[in-house]
C-alpha positions as CSV (number, residue, x, y, z in Angstrom):
1,M,29.2,-0.3,-14.2
2,A,31.5,-2.8,-12.7
3,F,30.1,-2.4,-9.3
4,L,26.8,-4.0,-10.6
5,S,28.6,-7.0,-12.1
6,D,26.3,-10.0,-12.3
7,A,29.0,-12.7,-12.4
8,T,27.5,-14.4,-9.4
9,F,23.9,-13.8,-10.2
10,T,22.9,-17.5,-10.0
11,R,25.0,-18.5,-7.0
12,S,23.6,-19.0,-3.5
13,V,23.3,-15.7,-1.8
14,A,23.5,-14.2,1.7
15,P,20.6,-14.7,4.1
16,P,17.3,-13.2,3.1
17,S,17.1,-9.5,3.8
18,D,14.0,-9.9,6.0
19,R,16.3,-11.4,8.6
20,L,18.2,-8.1,8.9
21,V,16.8,-6.5,12.0
22,G,18.3,-3.2,11.1
23,L,16.4,-3.2,7.8
24,Q,13.2,-4.0,9.5
25,M,13.8,-1.2,12.0
26,L,14.5,1.2,9.2
27,R,11.2,0.3,7.5
28,G,9.4,1.4,10.6
29,I,11.5,4.6,10.8
30,A,10.7,5.5,7.2
31,A,7.0,4.9,7.7
32,M,7.0,7.1,10.8
33,L,8.7,9.9,9.0
34,V,6.0,10.0,6.4
35,L,3.3,9.7,9.1
36,I,4.7,12.6,11.2
37,G,5.0,14.8,8.1
38,H,1.4,14.3,7.1
39,V,0.1,14.8,10.6
40,L,2.0,18.1,11.0
41,A,0.9,19.2,7.6
42,E,-2.7,18.4,8.4
43,A,-2.5,20.3,11.7
44,Q,-0.9,23.3,10.1
45,H,-3.4,23.5,7.3
46,Y,-6.6,23.2,9.5
47,F,-5.5,25.1,12.6
48,G,-3.8,27.8,10.6
49,R,-0.7,27.8,12.8
50,D,2.9,27.3,11.8
51,M,4.2,24.0,13.1
52,P,7.7,24.3,14.5
53,L,9.0,21.0,13.0
54,M,7.4,21.4,9.5
55,G,10.8,22.5,8.1
56,L,12.3,19.0,8.6
57,P,12.2,16.7,5.5
58,W,9.7,14.2,6.8
59,S,8.6,13.1,3.3
60,R,12.1,11.8,2.6
61,G,11.1,8.6,4.4
62,V,9.9,7.7,0.9
63,D,13.4,7.9,-0.5
64,I,14.6,5.5,2.3
65,F,11.8,3.1,1.1
66,F,13.1,3.3,-2.5
67,V,16.7,2.4,-1.5
68,I,15.4,-0.4,0.7
69,S,13.3,-1.7,-2.2
70,G,16.3,-1.7,-4.5
71,F,18.3,-3.6,-1.9
72,V,15.6,-6.2,-1.1
73,V,14.3,-6.8,-4.6
74,V,17.7,-7.3,-6.1
75,L,18.5,-9.9,-3.5
76,S,15.2,-11.7,-3.9
77,A,15.3,-11.5,-7.8
78,R,18.5,-13.7,-7.9
79,R,16.3,-16.6,-6.9
80,Y,14.2,-16.1,-10.1
81,A,16.9,-16.0,-12.8
82,G,15.3,-17.0,-16.1
83,R,11.8,-16.9,-14.5
84,P,10.5,-13.3,-14.9
85,G,6.8,-14.4,-14.5
86,A,7.5,-16.0,-11.2
87,F,9.4,-13.0,-10.0
88,L,6.6,-10.6,-11.0
89,K,4.0,-12.8,-9.4
90,R,5.9,-12.9,-6.1
91,R,6.3,-9.1,-6.1
92,A,2.6,-8.5,-7.1
93,L,1.3,-10.8,-4.3
94,R,3.4,-8.9,-1.8
95,V,2.4,-5.4,-3.0
96,V,-0.9,-5.4,-5.0
97,P,-3.6,-6.9,-2.7
98,L,-3.3,-4.4,0.1
99,Y,-2.9,-1.5,-2.3
100,W,-5.9,-2.5,-4.3
101,L,-7.9,-2.8,-1.1
102,F,-7.1,0.8,0.0
103,T,-7.5,2.1,-3.6
104,S,-11.0,0.6,-3.6
105,L,-11.7,2.1,-0.2
106,M,-10.7,5.5,-1.6
107,V,-13.0,5.1,-4.6
108,A,-15.8,4.2,-2.3
109,V,-15.2,7.4,-0.3
110,L,-15.2,9.5,-3.5
111,L,-18.5,7.9,-4.5
112,L,-20.3,8.0,-1.1
113,A,-18.8,11.0,0.6
114,P,-16.8,13.1,-1.9
115,G,-16.5,16.0,0.5
116,A,-14.5,13.9,3.0
117,A,-11.7,13.4,0.5
118,K,-9.1,16.2,0.6
119,D,-7.9,17.5,-2.8
120,T,-9.1,14.4,-4.7
121,A,-11.8,14.3,-7.3
122,L,-13.5,11.3,-9.0
123,E,-11.9,10.8,-12.3
124,P,-12.7,7.5,-14.1
125,G,-9.4,7.5,-16.1
126,Q,-7.4,8.0,-12.9
127,I,-9.2,5.1,-11.2
128,V,-8.4,2.7,-14.1
129,A,-4.8,3.9,-14.2
130,S,-4.5,3.5,-10.4
131,Y,-5.3,-0.2,-10.5
132,L,-2.9,-0.7,-13.4
133,F,0.0,1.3,-11.9
134,V,0.1,3.6,-14.9
135,P,1.1,7.2,-14.0
136,F,-1.9,9.6,-14.5
137,E,-2.0,13.4,-14.4
138,R,-4.9,14.6,-12.2
139,H,-7.1,17.6,-12.7
140,D,-4.8,19.7,-10.6
141,G,-1.7,18.8,-12.6
142,R,-0.3,16.4,-10.1
143,I,0.8,13.0,-11.3
144,A,-0.8,10.6,-8.7
145,P,-3.2,7.7,-8.5
146,V,-6.6,8.0,-6.8
147,L,-4.9,7.0,-3.6
148,S,-2.3,9.7,-3.8
149,L,0.1,7.9,-1.6
150,G,0.3,5.2,-4.3
151,W,2.5,7.4,-6.5
152,T,5.4,5.6,-5.0
153,L,3.9,2.3,-6.1
154,N,4.0,3.4,-9.7
155,Y,7.8,3.8,-9.4
156,E,8.1,0.4,-7.6
157,M,6.1,-1.5,-10.2
158,W,8.1,0.2,-13.0
159,F,11.3,-1.0,-11.4
160,Y,9.9,-4.5,-10.9
161,A,8.8,-4.7,-14.5
162,L,12.2,-3.6,-15.8
163,L,14.0,-6.1,-13.6
164,A,11.6,-8.9,-14.6
165,M,12.2,-8.3,-18.3
166,A,16.0,-8.4,-17.6
167,L,15.9,-11.7,-15.7
168,C,16.4,-13.7,-18.9
169,L,19.6,-11.8,-19.6
170,K,23.1,-12.8,-18.5
171,R,23.6,-9.7,-16.5
172,P,20.1,-8.4,-15.5
173,I,21.1,-5.9,-12.9
174,T,23.6,-4.3,-15.2
175,A,21.0,-4.1,-17.9
176,V,18.4,-2.5,-15.6
177,A,21.0,0.0,-14.4
178,A,21.9,0.9,-18.0
179,V,18.2,1.4,-18.9
180,L,17.4,3.5,-15.9
181,V,20.5,5.7,-16.4
182,T,19.7,6.2,-20.1
183,L,16.1,7.1,-19.3
184,V,17.1,9.6,-16.7
185,A,19.6,11.2,-19.2
186,V,16.8,11.3,-21.8
187,G,14.5,13.0,-19.3
188,V,17.1,15.6,-18.5
189,A,17.8,16.3,-22.1
190,L,14.2,16.2,-23.6
191,R,12.1,17.2,-20.6
192,P,9.1,15.0,-21.4
193,T,5.6,16.4,-20.4
194,G,3.4,13.3,-20.4
195,A,2.7,11.6,-17.0
196,V,4.4,8.3,-18.1
197,G,7.4,10.0,-19.5
198,V,7.9,12.3,-16.5
199,T,7.6,9.3,-14.1
200,W,9.8,6.8,-16.0
201,T,12.6,9.3,-16.6
202,N,12.5,10.9,-13.1
203,P,16.0,10.7,-11.4
204,L,14.2,9.3,-8.4
205,V,14.5,5.8,-10.1
206,L,18.3,6.1,-9.4
207,E,17.5,5.5,-5.7
208,F,16.6,1.9,-6.6
209,L,20.1,1.5,-8.1
210,M,21.6,2.8,-4.9
211,G,19.9,0.0,-3.1
212,A,21.1,-2.4,-5.8
213,V,24.7,-1.3,-5.2
214,L,24.3,-2.0,-1.4
215,A,22.9,-5.4,-2.2
216,R,25.9,-6.2,-4.3
217,I,28.2,-5.1,-1.5
218,Y,26.2,-7.2,1.0
219,E,26.6,-10.2,-1.2
220,T,30.3,-9.9,-1.9
221,H,31.5,-8.6,1.5
222,G,28.7,-9.7,3.9
223,R,27.9,-7.7,7.0
224,R,29.4,-7.3,10.4
225,D,28.0,-6.4,13.8
226,D,29.4,-3.0,14.6
227,A,27.1,-1.0,16.9
228,R,29.3,2.1,16.9
229,L,29.7,2.3,13.1
230,G,26.1,1.3,12.5
231,I,24.6,3.9,14.8
232,G,27.1,6.5,13.7
233,L,26.3,6.0,10.0
234,L,22.6,6.1,10.8
235,L,22.9,9.4,12.6
236,A,25.2,10.8,9.9
237,G,22.7,9.8,7.2
238,L,19.8,11.5,9.1
239,A,21.9,14.7,9.6
240,L,22.9,14.7,5.9
241,L,19.2,14.3,5.0
242,V,18.4,17.5,7.0
243,T,21.4,19.4,5.8
244,L,21.0,18.7,2.1
245,D,17.3,19.3,2.1
246,G,17.8,23.1,2.2
247,L,20.1,23.1,-0.8
248,D,19.1,23.5,-4.5
249,L,19.9,19.9,-5.4
250,P,18.0,17.2,-7.3
251,R,16.0,15.1,-4.9
252,A,17.9,11.9,-6.0
253,V,21.0,13.6,-4.6
254,A,19.7,15.6,-1.7
255,A,17.6,12.7,-0.4
256,G,18.8,9.6,-2.2
257,V,22.4,9.8,-1.1
258,P,21.6,10.3,2.6
259,A,19.0,7.5,2.3
260,A,21.7,5.2,0.9
261,V,24.0,6.0,3.8
262,I,21.1,5.2,6.2
263,V,20.3,1.9,4.5
264,A,24.0,1.0,4.5
265,A,24.0,1.5,8.2
266,A,21.0,-0.8,8.6
267,T,22.2,-3.6,6.3
268,L,26.0,-3.7,6.4
269,Y,26.8,-2.8,10.0
270,W,23.7,-2.9,12.2
271,P,24.1,-5.5,15.1
272,Q,21.5,-8.3,15.0
273,G,21.2,-8.0,18.8
274,I,19.8,-4.4,18.6
275,A,16.3,-4.9,17.2
276,P,13.9,-2.1,18.2
277,G,10.8,-1.5,16.2
278,Q,10.4,-4.9,14.6
279,R,6.6,-4.9,14.9
280,L,6.5,-1.4,13.4
281,G,8.7,-2.6,10.6
282,D,6.3,-5.5,10.0
283,A,3.4,-3.1,9.8
284,S,5.2,-0.3,7.8
285,Y,3.4,-1.0,4.5
286,A,0.1,-1.1,6.2
287,L,0.9,2.1,8.0
288,Y,1.9,3.8,4.8
289,L,-1.3,2.9,2.9
290,S,-3.8,3.3,5.8
291,H,-2.7,6.3,7.8
292,R,-4.7,8.8,5.6
293,F,-7.8,6.9,6.4
294,A,-7.2,7.2,10.1
295,L,-6.1,10.8,9.9
296,R,-8.8,12.3,7.8
297,P,-11.8,11.3,10.0
298,L,-10.0,12.6,13.1
299,T,-9.4,15.9,11.3
300,L,-13.1,16.3,10.4
301,L,-14.2,15.4,13.9
302,L,-11.6,16.9,16.2
303,V,-10.5,20.2,14.5
304,P,-13.9,21.9,14.9
305,L,-13.9,21.0,18.6
306,L,-10.4,22.1,19.5
307,P,-9.1,25.7,19.9
308,A,-6.0,26.7,17.9
309,T,-3.8,26.6,20.9
310,P,-0.4,24.9,21.1
311,L,-1.7,22.4,23.7
312,A,-4.8,21.5,21.6
313,I,-2.7,21.1,18.5
314,A,-0.2,18.9,20.3
315,L,-3.2,16.8,21.6
316,F,-4.5,16.5,18.0
317,C,-1.1,15.4,16.7
318,A,-0.7,12.8,19.5
319,V,-4.2,11.3,19.0
320,A,-3.8,11.3,15.2
321,M,-0.5,9.4,15.3
322,G,-1.7,7.0,17.9
323,S,-4.8,6.3,15.9
324,A,-2.9,5.8,12.7
325,L,-0.6,3.3,14.4
326,A,-3.5,1.4,15.9
327,V,-5.2,1.2,12.5
328,A,-2.0,0.0,10.9
329,F,-1.3,-2.7,13.4
330,A,-4.9,-3.9,13.1
331,V,-4.7,-3.9,9.3
332,H,-1.4,-5.8,9.4
333,A,-2.6,-8.4,11.9
334,G,-6.1,-8.8,10.6
335,I,-5.6,-8.5,6.8
336,E,-2.0,-8.3,5.6
337,A,-0.3,-11.0,7.7
338,P,-3.1,-13.6,7.2
339,L,-3.2,-12.9,3.5
340,L,0.5,-13.3,3.1
341,A,0.5,-16.5,5.2
342,R,-2.3,-17.9,3.1
343,L,-0.4,-17.1,-0.1
344,A,2.8,-18.6,1.2
345,A,0.9,-21.8,2.2
346,R,-0.5,-22.1,-1.4
347,R,3.0,-21.6,-2.8
348,A,4.3,-24.3,-0.5
349,E,1.5,-26.7,-1.6
350,G,2.3,-26.0,-5.2
351,R,6.0,-26.8,-4.7
352,T,5.0,-30.0,-2.9
353,A,2.6,-31.0,-5.7
């Protein structure tokens, strides 16, 4: 695993990844892919009509998020060498508050209006596991937290925990790579059945390593503005995502490899002067967690009033996506951004003290 060498782990690194406008743009694209897929699925289910674009791999926006996460977290972790607690605290403050907020909102919905929650039942064990980021097998056999979108957060926190434990080692990234590859091999060989075993040995975790490899390339070779190459790689990655989706391949290959190409375009070659969708990128986490709460009420209110005609379905999809975006921007501006700013101010005060 020479490509993950940690020889320069404690040195000063390239500029923080949140300054990469291509990466921020990509966060917005990934969140929009998930949103579009869920809106189309909702329309198809309740209107009983086949949606023409449902065959596209919208859910693969999640795989792009995983590769982005591997890239960003590996870069940021280098500032916490020998300080696993500080690293975990930093990641938890970024991820946990908003997730717990929407998990609590989902629990409230299940308690007060259980009929309004689609395919979700009130299971106490699942609720506890959700707050602790422990994989849980639901009544229907699906491994997901009470806020089903949070299944991705279980993978994220598992990756953070492994990296934190490795930060006291000389070569933490290599150690994490070795552990994840070994676990995936064990999963392929033994086929575990428990929720934790299935999750922690899933080949999807290799997508974080793809992001780690890109972070290593970014550190050692830097980036260069090349609009033609950046846009070309982005389009090639999206085309590959669609092409491989129809083949009988593991998701880590069919979606992970194209996602890595897409993230490479955004991090290694995307020109800093081309910066569309920055606000959407800022609100991407809020959009991911909140869009079900915007979509579900609209489904309950609008579907009974609309005929199952192409025009009515298109209207529903447009209103649903517009509402989800409006809610996400409001959540980001009114809750997420102020909370993160307050936490950053407290950290600054602590450093000054």
